[in-house]
N, C-alpha and C positions, 0 to 999 in steps of 0.2 A: 789244157784245163777247160772246163765247161763252166762258163760264166753267164748268169742271167742279169740283165739290166732292168730295174724297175724305174720307169720314166726315162726311156732310151732316147726320146725325141729332142731333148734339150741340146743346145749348142755344144756345151762341154761334154755331156754324156754321149752324144752320138759320135763325136770325134774320138773319144776314148774307145768306144765300141769298134770303130773303124780301125784304130791303131792296134787293138788286140786281135781283130780278125786278120790283119796284115801280119801279125806276129805268129799266127797259126792256131789261136785259141778258137774253141767252139762257142759262138755267141748267140744267145737268144735275148729277147727283150719285149717289153710291154709299154704301152702308154695310152692315155685316153684321147689324145690329139697330137698330131705331128705336123708341123708346118714346113714349108720350103725354106732353105735348101736341104734341111735334114732329111725330109721325106725321100727326095730323089737320090740322095747320097747313100742312104741306108738301103734303098731298093736296088741300087746298082750292085751292091755286095750281097744281096739276098738276105739282108738283116731286117727289112721292114716287117713289122708284125702283120699277119694276114688280116686280122681284124683289130680295131682299136678297142681298148677297155682293159680291165684287170681280170685275170683268170688264175685263181689259186691252183688249178690243176697243172699249170706250167711249172709249179714249184715242187721239186721232188728231191729225194736224197742223193740222186746222181749228180747234183750240181756241186761244183767245188766252192763256189762263192756267189753271193749276191752283191751287186753294186747298186746302191740306193741314191736316186737323184732328189734334188730339192723340190721338184715339182710334185712328188708323191706326198701323201699325208701320212701321219703316224698310224692311222687306222686303215691304211691301204690293205685290201684283202690278200694280195700277194706277199706283202711284208709280214702280215700276221701269220700266214702259213709258213713262211721261212723261219720266223721266230719259234713257232710251234715245233718245227722239225729240228731246231737247233743248228741251222745252217750258219756258216760264217757270213756275216753281213758287213760290208765295207761302205763307208761314204766315199764319194769321189776322191777327196784328198787322201784319205786313208789308203785307198787302193794304189794311188800314185806313189805314196811313200813305200808301200810294200814292193812295188816294182823298181824302186830306186834306192833302197836302203843300203846297197853295196856300192853305190856310185857316189861321186862328188856332187852334192846338191847345191845348185846356184838358185837362190830364191829372190825375186824382185818384188818388194812390197812398197806400199804407199797409197794414200788416198787418190792421188792423181799421177799420171805418167808411167804407171807400171806396164801397161800394155805396149806403149811406145818404146820404152827402154828395153823390154824383153824382145820386141820386134827388131830393134836396132842390133842387139847382140846377135840374134839368130841370123839376121841379114849378113853381118860381118863374117860370122863363122861359115855360113853357106857360101859366101863369095870366095873365101879361101879354102873351100872344100874340107872344112874341119867338121867331122861327124859327131853330133851330140844327140841325146834324147831331149825332148822338150814338151812343154805344154804352154800355150799362149792363148790369150783371149780374143784374138782377131785372126781372120784369114790373111795370110801373107803371100805376097807375090813370090812365086818360085817354090812354094810349099804345097803339097797335096792336102795335108790335114793340119789341124791345130794341135794335135797330139801325136808324138812319135816315140815309140818305146822299142828298145832292143835289149839283147843280152850282152852285147859286145861293147857299146860305147861307155867311156869312163865318166863323162859328165852328163847331167840332166839340168836343163834350164827351165825353171818353173815360175810362172807368174803367180805371185802370192796374194790372193784375194782375201780381204778381211771379212767377207760375208760368211754366214753359217754353213757348216759342212753338210748337214742332212736334217730331215725332220726329227730324227731321234738322236742327233749329235749336234748340240748347240754351240760347239766350239768354232771359232773362225777358222777357215780353211788353212790360212798360213801358219797357224799354230802347230800343224801336224807334220810339216815337212822337215823340221830339224836341219836347217841349212848348214853347210860348211862355209859357203860364201853367200853373203846376203847384201842387199841394197835397200835403203829406205829413202824414197824420193820426196815425200811431203805428207803432212798430216792436216787434214781439214775435215771437220765434222761431217759425217755422212751416215746413211742407213739408220735414221733416227727411230724407225720402227723396231729396230733390234738393239740399238745403243741409245737410250733415251737422253743421256746427258753427254756433254763433251768429255767430261772426265772419264766416264765409262768407256767412251770410244778410244781415247788416248791410251787407256790401260791395255787395250788389245795390242797396241804397238810395243808397249813395254814388255809384254809377255813374248811377243815375236822376237825382240832383240835378245831376251833372256833364253830363248829356245835355240839360239845358234850354238852349235856344238863347241866344246872346249877347244881352244886353239884355232877356231874359225875367225872370220872377219866380217865386219859390217862397213860397207861403203855408204856414206850418208851425205845428204844435201845440207851443208852447214849454213846455207842461206835461209833455211826454214827454221825459225826459232823453236818450234815445238819438236821437230826432229832432232835438232841439236841438243835440246834439253833431255829428251828421252834417251838418246844414245849415250851422251856423256854421263848421265846419272846411273847407267847400268853398271852393275858390279860383275857382270859375266866376264870370264877370262878369255876375251877375244881381242883381236886387233881392230882399232877404230880408225877408219880412213875417210877423211872429209873430201868432198868435191864441191865445186862452185861453177857458176856460169862462165864459160870461156869468152874471150874477147871476140867480137864479131861486128860487122857493119852491113848496112843495107844500102844498095845503090840501084836506083831505077827498078825497084821490084825484085831485086836479086839479093839474097843473103850470102855474105862471104864470111867464112870461119877463119880466124887467124890461126895459122899453124907455123911450126918452125921453118917450113918451106915457103911461107908467105900466105896471102889470102887465098882461100879455096872456095869456089862456089859450091853450095849445097842445095838440095831440093827442099828440105824442110825449113821452116822459119819460125820466128817467135822466141822470146827469151826463155819461155818454159821448155821449148823443144831443144834449145841449145844447152840448157841445164840437163835435160834428159840425155843428150848426146855425151855430155861430160861424164855422167854416171856410167853410161854404157861403155865408154872408152876404158874406164878403170876396171870394170868387170872383165872386159875382153882381155885386158893386160894380165889380170889374175889367171885367165884361162890360157895364156901363152901367146896372145897376139900382140906383136909389138906396135908401137905408136904409128909408125909410117904405114904399116899394113892396115891399121884401123882406118886412118884417114882415106886411104885409097878406096876402101870398101864403102865407107859411110857416105862418100860423095855421090853414090848411086842409089842411096836409100830414099824412096819416095814417100814413105809414111805407112802407118798401119791402116787397115781398112776402117773407114768411118771416122778417122782422126784427121781433121783439117784436109779433107779430100776435095780436090777441085772438081766441080761437076759441070761447069759451063764457062765459056769465055768468049768475049767479043773483042773488038779492036780497042775499046776504052773501058771495058767492064769485065768483071770476073765474079764467079759465084763459088762459094765453098759450103760444104756441110761438115758438121762436126758432132761427135757423140756427146759433147759437153752438156751437162745438166746441173751439176753441183756448182755452188757459187764460185769456188776457187777456179774451177775449170772454165766457167763462163767468162770470168774476169780475165784470165790468162789468154784465152783464145781471142777474145775481142781486142785486147791490147795488141796481140801478135799480128792480127790482120791489119789493124790500123797502122802499125809500125811498118809493115811490108808495103802498104799502098798509102802513104801519108797524104798524097795530093788528090786522092779520090774520096768521094763521099762514102762513108761506111754505113750501110743499112744492116743492123744486126737484129735478127729475129730469134727469139727463144721460146720454145714450146715447153711449158710447165707440164710435166707428165708423171713424175715419180711421187711416191708416198710422201717423201720428205718435203718436196717443193710445195705441197698443199698444207703443210702444218704452219699455223700462224706464227709460232715461235721461231721455227726454222726459216721461214720466209725472210726474217730480218737479216739473215746471213747474206742475202743478195744485195745488201746496200752497196751501191757504187759499182756493181758487177758489169753494168753496161755503159759506164761513163765514157769509154773510149769510142763509142758509137756516135755518129752524127745524127742518126735516126734510130731510135730504139723501139722494138716491137715485142710485145708479149702475146702469145696465143695459148689459150687453154680451153678445155671443154668442161663446163660445170658437171656434166654427167660422169666424167672421169673421177671427179672428187666424190660424187655420190657412190660410185662403184666401190671406191676404197673405204666407204663407210666413214667418211670424214665430214666435219662441219663445213658448210658452204664457205667458199672463199670469194670475196667480192673484188671487183676491179679497184676499188678505192684502197683496200688492204694491200693489193699488189703494188699500186703506185706509191703508197706510203713506204713499203718495204724497200723498194728500189731507190727511193729518194730522188726521183726524177720527174719533174712536173710535166714534161712534154712526152712522157711514155705513151705509146699507142698500144691499146689493149683490145684484142679480139677474143670473143667467147663463143664464136661459131665458125665452123670450117669454111663455109661458103664465103663469108665476108673476108676472112684471111686470104683465101685463094684469090678472090677478086682484087684484093690489095696487091698481091704479088704479081698477078697477071696485068694489072693496069699501070704499073710504075714505069717511069722513064729511067733506064739504067745507064744513060750516058755518063761517063766519068764516075762510075759507081762500083763499089765492091759490096756484094750481097753475101751475108754470112747467116746460114741457117743452123741452129743448134738445137738438138733434141736427142733423147733416147727413144722417141716415138717415131711417127711417120707424118707429122705436120697435118693431121686430119685427112690423110690420104692424098696429099698434093702430089701431082705427077712432076717430079723434078726434071724430067726430060723436056718439058715445055720451056724451060729456061734457055735452052739453046737457041730458040727462036726469038727470045725477048732481049737478050743481051746485045749491046751495040759495040 
């Protein structure tokens, strides 16, 4: 097949392009800007566009299909040409469904935890040399790409994102996969630029549960009241299988999972990750992995990229970074790190970076999110607010939202970097949370600062 990608440079899109090239498809693509590592990875396979920009002449009747990325706009010149020629146009999730409609589709959904759960499942399957197709939202150790597609594998494991499918398809991605086996980890309001009310956001998960094929199953986190309500209210003819956080204990900075064979040391930590592990175990069992084999494999799982990733360590100090930015993720991550190192001072730094986090109404959702930190820091750039065409957010608004009088707030990168570089980290855990880059802070410098 001859496939053209409009906006090929995005993380998801370039991984899909690489997967299809590996499968033997002829791939072309366009984008107006492509950053690393996408740029080098596309270049290595000869898929990097010769020049950046949009070129309608690349669109012709010899193409079997167009895959349209979210980065493109509805008036994109290449998209308009494809529509004019009547070519088949797929969004990213639509194309994945087309590639997997004859397979057993395993879809992992939820406001938080879906990348980690999907990663755990794939790690366990890979450990036991069980071959499946997959799509996951993070680069995994032992995997070449974030997307893998074949003609032969019976299963495909898909991370089910609730964000929109494409500029011309406003349906959430996970509505398009029609799972045979599904998991729902948690519901906490997010993406308010798309889902302006909590009720509207929750409705997307109701639709997801109802999209599971007849006779399929939903494995769900019964400790999340919204998940429990949504799943148990569904009239879809599916099996409903609840999971909860397993028993565990923390000793001297090491988490032990209680198993039928006794306590087992694991690499990940925090109540939310133990909950994720429980959900992953049930999905793996649905896919034919028995409990003992699951435990053997999960003991070696070190975590998904950017999720509670250890970046530096000294004799009495350690530093982690985490992709956490939504209130529920920030709260869970901060609590997990304090629980893992209860006798050390926890310095938690959160960069406010997303559209939602600058909305005055949504800011209130952060109440108590940093309560487990001994020292809590917020960093944000007022110019980031202006770029998003939002009303200015003041430090006093942020302090009021977090309900923490001793909150330290930085509004310029140099001051924040000076704070990080000037701290005494003895007997300290440093936690950096953001979907951004902390104002360009060089994380490698922490190796020389920790004691």
